[in-house]
N, C-alpha and C positions, 0 to 999 in steps of 0.2 A: 504494500500500500504506500502511495506517495506521501512523504512527510510534508506536513503543513506547518511552516514556521513563519511568524511575522517578526522579522528582525528589524529593529531600529538601530541604525549605525551612527554612533556618536564620535565626532572628531573634536577633541578638547584636551589641551595640554595642562589645564589647571586642575589639580587633584581635588580641590574643594568643590569645584563645579561638577566634576564627574561624580563625586559622592552625592551631591545634591540631586542630580538626575537619577542616580541609582535608587536613592531613598524614595523619591516621588514615584518612580515606576513600580517599586515594590508595593507601595500603598494604593495606587489608583489606576494602574495600567496592567490588568491581569492578562490581557490577550497578547501583549507585546513582549518581545525578548530584546533587552537592551545589550548591545555589545559596545564596549568602550575602546577607543583608540586614542593615542596621545600625539601622533604625528602622521604625516602623509604616508610614510612607508607602511606603518601598521594598518592604516586605513585601507590602502591598496591591497594588502595581503588578505584582509578580511573580505573585502569586496570581491576579489577574484574567486575566493573560495565559496562565498555564500550569495553570490549575485542574484540567483533565482528566488531567494527568500527575502531579500531586502525590500522593505515596503516604505521606508522613510529614512531621510538623512538629517542629522543635526550637525552643522558645520560652524566651528569657530574660525574666523579668518586668519588670525595670527597664532601659529603654534610653535613659534620660537625654536624650530629646529635649525634655522639658518637666520640670516638677517631678517628684520621685520618686513622689509620690502619684498624680498624673495619668498618668504613664507606666505604672505598675503596673496601674492601673484600665483603661487602654486595652488593654493586653496581655491581661488577664483577660477583657475583653469579647470579644476576638478568639478566645481559647481556647474560651470558652463558645459562641460562634457556630459555630465549626468542630465542636465536640463535638455540637451539636444538629443540624447540617446535613450533616455529612460522616461517612464511615466509615473514618477513618484514625487511626493512633496519633499521639498528641501528647505529646512529651517536654517536660516543664516543667523547665528546667535553670536553677536560680537559687539565690542565697544568701538569698532572701526567701520561701522556701516557706511560712513561717508566715502569710504574707499571703494565701495562696490555699488555701482549705479547702472551697470550695463543691462541688467535684467529687471529693471524697475517695472512695476505693474504687471508682472507675469504671475498668473494665479498659483502656479506650483512652487514659486519662490516666496517664502514667507520670512520677512526680515523682522528680527526681534532684537532690540537694544538690550544689552545685559543690564539687569537691575535686580532688585531684591525679589521681585515677583516673576521675573522672566522665565525661570526654570519651570515653576509650577504652571505657568500659562502655556508653555510649549507642550508639556506633558498632557495637560488638559485637552489641548487641540488634537494631539495625536490620539489620545484615548477616544475622543469623539469620532475620529475617522476610522479607528479600529472597530469600535462597538457598532457603528452604523454599517459596517461592511464596505465602506467606500474604498479602503486600501486594497480590498480584494478584487476590485473591478478593473483597475487600469494597470496594475503592476504586471510585469512579465509573467506569463503563464496564468494570468488572472482570468476572471470570468469573461471579460471582453474578448480576449484571445480565443477562448473556447467557443463563445457565441458566434464570433465572426466566421470561424471555420465551419461551424454547423450550418450557418446561414448560406455560406458559399456552396456547401454541398447540396443544400436543399433548394436554393434559389438560382444560383448561377447555372448549374447543369440543366435545369429545367427550361432555360431560355432557348435551347437549341433542339431541333429535330432533324433526323436524317443527315444530310450533308450540308446543313446551314453554316457550320463553322468554316468549312472549306470555301463556301461561296462568299462569306464575309472577307476571308483572307484574300481571295482572288479579286474582290471588288477594290480592296485597298491596293493590291499590287498592280491594278490596271492603270494607276496613276504613277508613272515613273518618278522615283525619288531616292535620294541617297539615305533617307531616314525611314525606310520602309519598316524595319524591325521596331523602331521606336514608335511609329504610328500604329502598328498592330498591337503593341503592348498597351498604349494609351487607350485605344478603342475597347479592348477586352477588359481592361481595368475599370473603365467607366461603366461598361455593361454590368460588371460584377458589383460595383458599389451601388448602382441604381437598383439592381435586382434585390440586393440584400436589404436596402433601405425600405423598398415597398413591401417585401416579404415580411420584414420585421414589424412594420406598422400594421399590416393586415393580421398577423398573428396576435397582435396585442389589441385588437379591436373587436374580438369575438365575445362581447358581453361578459367580460371578466372585470375584476376589481381594478385592473391596471389599464383599462382601455383609454381613460382620459389622460391627456398630457399635462405636464407642468407648464406654467406660464413661460418659464425660461426656454422651453423647447420651441417656442415660436420665434426665437431669435438666435443669431450666431454672430461671431466675430470672423469676418472673412480672412482667409489666409493669403488671398491674392491682392491685398490692399496696395502693394507696390505697383502691380500691373494695372489695376483699376482703382485709382484714388477715390472714385465714386462709381456706384452701380445701381441698377434698378432694384428698389427695395431697401436701399440704405436709408438710415435716419441720420440726417446731417444737422450739425449745430453751427450757427454763424456766430460772429464775434459779439452780437447783441443778445446771445443766449436764446435766440429763437430756434425752434426745431422744424425740420422740413423732411418730407418723404420724397425720394427720387422716383419720378413717374415716367421718365423717358424710356422707351422700349429698349430691352437688352440688346437687340440686334444693332440698333443705332450706336449705342455706347461701345459695344464690342468691336464694331467696324469703324469707329470714330466718324460716323456719318451724322453729324449734328453741328449746329451753330450755337445753339443754346440748350440748356438743360431745363426740363419742366419739373418744378417743385410744388408740392402741396404743403401748406402750413400745417403743423401739428399743434393743436391747442392743448395746453397742459390741463390736467384734471383739476377742476375748481374745488373749493372747499365744500360747496353745496353738492356737487356731483360725488365727491368722496363720501360725504355723509350719507347720501342715498345708496351708494354701493356697499356701505358697511352697516346699513340699518339692521337692527336685530329684531324688529317687529315681525311677527308671524304673518305671512301672506296666505299660506295654505295650511289649514288645520289638519288636513288628512296626511300631507307629506311632511309637515313641519318646516317647509321651506320659508326662509325669512324674506322680507321685502328686498333686503340688500343682496342676498344670494340670487334671487330672481332677476334683479336689475343687472347684476354682473353676468349671469348666465346669458341673458338676452343680448347684452352688449357684446360679449365675446362671440356668440353665434350669429351676430349681425341681424337680429330680429328688428326689422324696420318699424315695428309698432312701438318699439322702445323710444320714449320721448327724447332721450339723450342722444340718439343717433339718427333715427329716421332715414331719409334718403341722402342726406348731405354729409354725414360723418361716418367714419369707420374707426371703431374703438381698438386701441392697441393696449393690451393688458400690461400692468407693471410687472417687473421682474427684478431680481437683484442687479441685473445689468443695465436696466433701463426704466425710467420713471413712468413710462406709459403716456397715454394721451389720446386725442381724437384727431384723426386726419380730416382736415376741413377742405372739401372739394370746391368750396366757393372761394377759397383764398389760394389762388394759383398764381405763380410767378414764373418767369423764365429768366435764367441767369447765364450770361456768357461764360465760356470755359475759364477765361482768365480770372473772373470774379470768384470762382469756386475755391480759390486759394484761401478765401476768408472763411471757408467752411471746413469742419472736421467731421469724420465719421464717428458717430456715437455707437451704433449697432446696426445690424442688417436683419431684415426679416427673412425667414426661411422661404424657399421658393413658393410653396403652396399658399402661405399667408400673404406674401408680396403679390402673387397673382390675384388673390381675392380682393386686395385693396385696389389694384388696377382695374379689375372687373367692375367693382362698384363705382369707381371714378368714371369709367366709360359709360356706365349706365346712367349716372347722374348727368353727364354732359349731353348724352343722346336722348334724354327723356323727352317725350313729346306729348301730344294730346289733341283733342278736337274741341271745337266750340261747344259751349254748354247747350244741352238739349232740353226742350220742353218736356218735363217729366210726365205731365198729364197726358200729352199726346203719345208718349212712349208707353205709358200704362194702358192706353186705349187699345194699342195693338196687341199687348199681352192678353188683355181681357177678351179681345175679339177672337184671338186664337183659341181661348178656353171655351168661349161660347160656340165656336164652330165645331170644336171637338165634341161638345155635349150634343149639339144639334145633329151631327152627322149620322148617328145610329137611328134617330127618329125619322130622318129623311129617307133612309134606306128602307124603312118599313113601308 
């Protein structure tokens, strides 16, 4: 049976601090195994031996095995290596945090200034991640690795029948290029990722307790921000702190076929709206649903009978990454490319959510209607049809 260890690897040269970590782990972190190292050499030896079981790192920047400058640089090099190649939280515990700024605002890099409470705070955070099962998801050989391989087997191979794989390869080869192998790899990787994504969502929407998504799942931080500083579905913030939704079609942005970018203003959630969304008054005695929960549900699912949204707004739910708001289709502006330097990307909507916002925007812009009709005359024709229907059998006699 495969051994299951949750190793927390500590790099710290100060004996008193190591002892403090050891005591706190014994008291409050039952699922973790703390391994202490005093310098980079010891740290590397343990890491090489136990890599598959290491779930978290605690790193002091200066470990005094060489000059201070060299020691800090060596530790930063290791932190950067693990950040780029591993999927585990790294706590940087130091009195020299000002020397380490290259990975600011990265979620798996947690900086903690050394203080009287810092050791207990770090152990508390690690214990939360262990007890919740979070560290078992992303680490090497964790549940995500296993899940992805299961989904590849179940979803990817079901994409093809008979000789379709050969036909796809031949269609790519029909266009001469020195990058054919790379093109083939990219196409099949995208097929795999998309099939896994849709298969996973469908499996989790079969009337079970996990069918609903968390608000944070409606958003992502794009990894191609350098290639596309702005993209359809982005939430942008300008220097005046106003928020905007990018509505220009993807094809135009990807092909650089635009003069200006179409933006929709995002109104922040007002105090009255927030109070309505959080109301605890019961709306339905049978289900126990509160007025606030009903309001929130109708807003997220875009029920146009909701007075907060109607036809003009699309609600964006708050999450830890984004404060949320209402996309206002009546407040549209176009911005030249050069002026977009004043805007920064806050977050991006996932494709299906971005598509839904654009869908509603086009519906709002293309809404139509006819002149008002005399209702009495319209009613006459309805009643006339009823009278004719009743009279028809009598006439046939």
